[in-house]
C-alpha positions as CSV (number, residue, x, y, z in Angstrom):
1,X,26.3,25.7,41.5
2,X,26.6,22.6,39.3
3,X,25.6,22.9,35.7
4,X,24.4,20.0,33.5
5,X,27.2,18.7,31.2
6,X,24.6,17.9,28.6
7,X,22.1,20.6,27.5
8,X,20.0,19.3,24.7
9,X,18.6,22.8,24.2
10,X,22.0,24.0,23.0
11,X,21.3,22.4,19.6
12,X,17.8,23.9,19.5
13,X,19.0,27.4,20.2
14,X,19.7,28.4,16.6
15,X,18.1,27.9,13.2
16,X,21.4,26.6,11.6
17,X,21.9,23.9,14.3
18,X,18.3,22.8,14.2
19,X,18.6,22.3,10.5
20,X,21.8,20.4,10.9
21,X,20.3,17.9,13.4
22,X,17.0,17.5,11.6
23,X,16.3,13.7,11.4
24,X,13.4,13.7,8.9
25,X,12.7,16.0,6.0
26,X,9.4,16.2,4.1
27,X,9.7,17.0,0.4
28,X,7.3,16.8,-2.5
29,X,9.1,13.6,-3.5
30,X,7.3,11.9,-0.6
31,X,3.7,12.7,-1.8
32,X,1.2,10.9,-3.9
33,X,-2.0,12.7,-4.9
34,X,-5.3,10.7,-4.9
35,X,-7.8,12.1,-7.4
36,X,-11.5,11.3,-8.2
37,X,-12.3,10.9,-11.9
38,X,-15.7,11.7,-13.2
39,X,-17.4,10.8,-16.5
40,X,-18.2,13.7,-18.9
41,X,-16.5,16.7,-20.3
42,X,-15.2,19.9,-18.8
43,X,-16.9,19.3,-15.5
44,X,-16.0,19.1,-11.8
45,X,-18.0,18.4,-8.7
46,X,-17.1,19.4,-5.1
47,X,-17.0,16.6,-2.5
48,X,-19.1,18.2,0.3
49,X,-17.5,16.2,3.1
50,X,-14.0,17.0,1.8
51,X,-13.8,20.8,1.2
52,X,-11.3,21.7,-1.5
53,X,-11.5,18.3,-3.1
54,X,-13.3,17.8,-6.4
55,X,-14.3,15.0,-8.7
56,X,-13.1,16.0,-12.2
57,X,-13.5,14.8,-15.8
58,X,-10.5,13.5,-17.6
59,X,-10.0,16.7,-19.6
60,X,-9.8,18.7,-16.3
61,X,-7.6,16.0,-14.7
62,X,-4.8,16.6,-17.3
63,X,-4.0,20.2,-16.3
64,X,-4.2,19.2,-12.7
65,X,-1.7,16.4,-13.4
66,X,0.6,18.9,-15.0
67,X,0.6,20.8,-11.8
68,X,1.9,17.6,-10.1
69,X,4.9,17.6,-12.4
70,X,5.6,21.3,-11.9
71,X,5.7,20.7,-8.1
72,X,7.7,17.4,-8.4
73,X,4.9,15.3,-6.9
74,X,6.0,12.0,-8.4
75,X,2.7,10.1,-8.7
76,X,-1.1,10.3,-8.9
77,X,-3.6,7.7,-7.6
78,X,-6.8,7.3,-9.6
79,X,-10.2,6.6,-8.1
80,X,-13.1,6.4,-10.6
81,X,-16.6,7.7,-9.8
82,X,-18.8,5.1,-11.5
83,X,-22.4,5.9,-12.6
84,X,-25.2,3.8,-11.2
85,X,-26.0,2.2,-14.5
86,X,-22.4,0.8,-14.6
87,X,-22.7,-0.9,-11.2
88,X,-23.6,-4.6,-11.0
89,X,-23.4,-7.6,-8.7
90,X,-20.5,-9.1,-10.7
91,X,-18.6,-5.7,-11.1
92,X,-18.0,-6.4,-14.8
93,X,-17.3,-2.7,-15.5
94,X,-14.2,-3.0,-13.4
95,X,-12.2,-4.6,-16.2
96,X,-13.9,-2.9,-19.2
97,X,-11.0,-1.7,-21.4
98,X,-13.0,1.4,-22.2
99,X,-13.9,2.0,-18.6
100,X,-13.4,5.4,-16.9
101,X,-10.3,4.4,-15.0
102,X,-8.7,2.8,-18.1
103,X,-9.4,5.8,-20.2
104,X,-8.0,8.1,-17.5
105,X,-4.8,6.1,-17.3
106,X,-4.3,6.2,-21.1
107,X,-4.9,9.9,-21.3
108,X,-2.4,10.6,-18.4
109,X,0.3,8.4,-19.8
110,X,-0.1,9.7,-23.3
111,X,0.2,13.3,-22.1
112,X,2.6,12.9,-19.2
113,X,4.6,9.6,-19.6
114,X,7.0,10.6,-16.8
115,X,4.2,10.9,-14.2
116,X,3.6,7.8,-12.1
117,X,0.1,6.6,-12.4
118,X,-1.3,4.3,-9.6
119,X,-4.7,2.6,-10.0
120,X,-7.0,1.2,-7.4
121,X,-7.7,-2.5,-7.8
122,X,-11.0,-3.1,-5.9
123,X,-14.6,-3.6,-6.8
124,X,-16.5,-1.3,-4.4
125,X,-17.0,1.5,-7.0
126,X,-18.4,-1.1,-9.4
127,X,-20.6,-3.3,-7.2
128,X,-24.3,-2.7,-6.7
129,X,-23.9,-3.6,-3.0
130,X,-20.8,-1.5,-2.3
131,X,-18.6,-4.3,-1.1
132,X,-15.0,-4.7,-2.3
133,X,-15.7,-8.2,-3.7
134,X,-18.4,-10.5,-5.0
135,X,-21.0,-11.8,-2.6
136,X,-22.8,-15.1,-2.1
137,X,-26.5,-15.6,-1.3
138,X,-25.9,-14.8,2.4
139,X,-24.1,-11.5,1.6
140,X,-20.7,-12.9,2.5
141,X,-17.8,-11.6,0.4
142,X,-16.3,-14.6,-1.3
143,X,-12.5,-14.7,-1.6
144,X,-11.3,-16.8,-4.6
145,X,-14.0,-15.7,-7.0
146,X,-13.3,-12.1,-6.1
147,X,-9.6,-12.7,-6.8
148,X,-10.3,-13.9,-10.3
149,X,-12.1,-10.6,-11.0
150,X,-9.4,-8.5,-9.4
151,X,-6.8,-10.2,-11.8
152,X,-8.9,-9.1,-14.8
153,X,-9.2,-5.6,-13.4
154,X,-5.4,-5.3,-12.7
155,X,-4.6,-6.6,-16.2
156,X,-6.9,-4.0,-17.8
157,X,-5.1,-1.3,-15.9
158,X,-1.7,-2.6,-16.9
159,X,-2.8,-2.8,-20.5
160,X,-4.0,0.9,-20.3
161,X,-0.6,1.9,-19.2
162,X,-0.7,2.1,-15.4
163,X,2.7,2.0,-13.7
164,X,1.4,0.7,-10.4
165,X,-1.6,-1.4,-9.6
166,X,-2.7,-1.1,-6.0
167,X,-5.0,-3.9,-4.7
168,X,-7.0,-2.3,-1.8
169,X,-9.5,-5.1,-1.3
170,X,-7.8,-7.3,1.4
171,X,-8.7,-10.6,-0.2
172,X,-6.3,-13.5,0.6
173,X,-3.9,-14.5,-2.2
174,X,-4.7,-11.7,-4.6
175,X,-1.1,-10.4,-4.8
176,X,0.2,-13.8,-5.9
177,X,-2.6,-14.1,-8.5
178,X,-2.0,-10.6,-9.9
179,X,1.8,-11.0,-9.9
180,X,1.5,-14.2,-11.8
181,X,-0.9,-12.7,-14.4
182,X,1.3,-9.6,-14.9
183,X,4.3,-11.8,-15.5
184,X,2.5,-14.2,-17.8
185,X,0.9,-11.4,-19.9
186,X,4.2,-9.6,-20.5
187,X,4.1,-6.9,-17.8
188,X,7.1,-8.0,-15.6
189,X,8.0,-4.4,-14.6
190,X,4.5,-3.3,-13.5
191,X,4.7,-2.6,-9.8
192,X,2.3,-3.7,-7.1
193,X,1.5,-1.5,-4.2
194,X,-0.4,-3.8,-1.8
195,X,-2.8,-2.3,0.7
196,X,-1.5,-5.0,3.1
197,X,-2.6,-3.5,6.4
198,X,-6.0,-1.9,5.6
199,X,-8.2,-1.6,8.6
200,X,-12.0,-1.6,8.9
201,X,-11.8,2.0,9.9
202,X,-14.5,4.6,10.5
203,X,-12.3,7.3,8.9
204,X,-13.3,6.3,5.3
205,X,-16.7,7.9,5.3
206,X,-15.9,11.0,3.1
207,X,-14.1,8.8,0.5
208,X,-17.2,6.6,0.1
209,X,-19.2,9.7,-0.5
210,X,-16.7,10.9,-3.1
211,X,-16.8,7.6,-5.1
212,X,-20.5,7.0,-4.6
213,X,-20.3,3.7,-2.8
214,X,-21.7,4.9,0.5
215,X,-25.3,4.6,-0.5
216,X,-24.7,1.1,-2.1
217,X,-23.0,-0.2,1.1
218,X,-25.9,1.1,3.2
219,X,-25.8,-0.4,6.6
220,X,-23.3,-3.0,5.6
221,X,-19.7,-3.3,6.8
222,X,-16.3,-4.7,5.8
223,X,-15.3,-6.4,9.0
224,X,-15.0,-9.9,7.3
225,X,-12.0,-8.8,5.2
226,X,-10.5,-5.5,6.4
227,X,-8.5,-5.6,9.6
228,X,-9.7,-5.0,13.2
229,X,-8.3,-1.7,14.4
230,X,-7.4,-3.4,17.7
231,X,-4.8,-5.6,16.0
232,X,-1.1,-5.0,15.3
233,X,0.6,-8.4,15.1
234,X,-1.9,-9.4,12.4
235,X,-0.7,-6.5,10.2
236,X,2.8,-8.0,10.2
237,X,1.5,-11.3,9.0
238,X,-0.5,-9.6,6.2
239,X,2.6,-7.7,5.2
240,X,4.8,-10.8,5.2
241,X,2.4,-12.7,3.0
242,X,2.0,-10.0,0.5
243,X,5.8,-9.5,0.2
244,X,6.2,-13.3,-0.3
245,X,3.5,-13.2,-3.0
246,X,5.3,-10.4,-5.0
247,X,4.3,-7.0,-3.7
248,X,6.9,-4.3,-4.4
249,X,5.5,-1.8,-1.9
250,X,3.1,-2.2,1.1
251,X,0.5,0.2,2.4
252,X,-0.8,1.0,5.9
253,X,-4.3,2.6,5.9
254,X,-5.5,4.8,7.6
255,X,-2.5,6.9,8.5
256,X,-2.2,9.1,11.6
257,X,-4.1,6.7,14.0
258,X,-1.8,3.9,12.8
259,X,1.7,5.4,13.0
260,X,2.7,2.5,15.3
261,X,1.8,0.0,12.6
262,X,3.9,2.0,10.0
263,X,6.9,1.9,12.4
264,X,6.5,-1.8,13.1
265,X,6.3,-2.6,9.4
266,X,9.3,-0.5,8.5
267,X,11.5,-2.0,11.3
268,X,10.4,-5.6,10.6
269,X,10.7,-5.7,6.8
270,X,12.8,-2.6,5.7
271,X,10.8,-2.5,2.4
272,X,9.1,0.5,0.6
273,X,6.4,1.4,3.1
274,X,3.5,3.7,2.2
275,X,0.7,5.3,4.2
276,X,-2.6,6.9,3.3
277,X,-3.8,10.0,5.1
278,X,-7.4,9.1,4.5
279,X,-10.5,11.2,3.8
280,X,-11.6,11.4,7.4
281,X,-8.1,12.6,8.5
282,X,-8.2,15.3,5.7
283,X,-11.8,16.3,6.6
284,X,-10.9,16.8,10.3
285,X,-7.8,18.9,9.6
286,X,-9.7,21.0,7.0
287,X,-12.8,21.5,9.2
288,X,-10.7,22.6,12.2
289,X,-8.6,24.9,10.0
290,X,-11.7,26.5,8.4
291,X,-13.1,27.2,11.8
292,X,-9.9,29.0,12.8
293,X,-9.0,26.4,15.4
294,X,-5.8,25.3,13.8
295,X,-3.2,26.8,11.5
296,X,-3.7,24.6,8.4
297,X,-0.3,24.8,6.8
298,X,1.5,24.2,10.1
299,X,-0.6,21.2,11.2
300,X,-0.7,19.6,7.7
301,X,3.0,19.7,7.3
302,X,3.5,18.5,10.8
303,X,1.2,15.6,10.3
304,X,2.9,14.6,7.0
305,X,6.3,14.9,8.7
306,X,5.1,12.5,11.4
307,X,4.4,9.9,8.7
308,X,8.1,10.2,7.6
309,X,9.3,10.0,11.2
310,X,7.2,6.8,11.7
311,X,8.9,5.2,8.6
312,X,6.7,6.0,5.6
313,X,8.5,6.3,2.3
314,X,5.5,7.7,0.5
315,X,2.3,9.3,1.6
316,X,-1.1,9.4,-0.2
317,X,-2.7,12.6,0.8
318,X,-5.4,14.9,-0.6
319,X,-3.2,17.7,0.6
320,X,-0.4,16.7,-1.9
321,X,-0.6,19.7,-4.2
322,X,-1.1,22.2,-1.5
323,X,1.6,20.7,0.7
324,X,4.0,20.8,-2.2
325,X,3.2,24.4,-2.8
326,X,3.8,25.2,0.9
327,X,7.1,23.4,0.8
328,X,8.2,25.2,-2.3
329,X,7.5,28.6,-0.8
330,X,9.5,27.9,2.3
331,X,13.1,29.1,2.5
């Protein structure tokens, strides 16, 4: 009888050898926690379409942020829940120095200067129509006028103390404009995390519920500025442009359905590459787990490891705190 010279199962036979040959390791250092910030005091609200996720006021955000530090989760990403009376066609609340996002940044940096704070630069929480930019009389989202407003918003975040501004709007040329403004206004070390390959995905629904933009958007869509899910080469063009314009990190969004894009980006550019396990992905894993169909800890950690395998350096996930706790408890 002839035996195979190579048996790949030999290295899988024992725990010690599986550990020695492991190609990708997930740690809390890989995680970023997205949080929804609410006006008011000592209050929180559950997000019905995202079980386990809450909108919280700034005073409740602070102890939650402290948990990030305890678990070595390096950064938090802020998303404000803006009241209806602060929404307008011109999104002027977006750059209010006393706005909710700006106050949350200041509170976090004052209390926890070592925690990375990332802010969302986009107008959809602030517009009465729910789009990520300003619109003309036909309802079309105009590019250059929107960029002018995004620059004001990004500067207000930098002035409040944000470490990273993260334009998620997908307007052309906004990275160059924001980078120039940051340099000119004395913020050369503020980082830009560009949502460079953000797709017009159907996985965003629970997020829009959480920030309160779903009702404003109504039957509208974002096809004229977010990417077609069928496209891959276009993502590389978007990434290349944003890097040339001054982005420090690039984002692929959504995550799991777009692992091929993450891999292509990492191989093509070898730059810090981030991915967002978006609200719809979270909701699916949570619902299946709550129904007893999946082992939540096992599938979540597997999914996050797959981001690493695909090439992601950092992962935005609503599971960040829970995943860090699971990882800490493992031998």
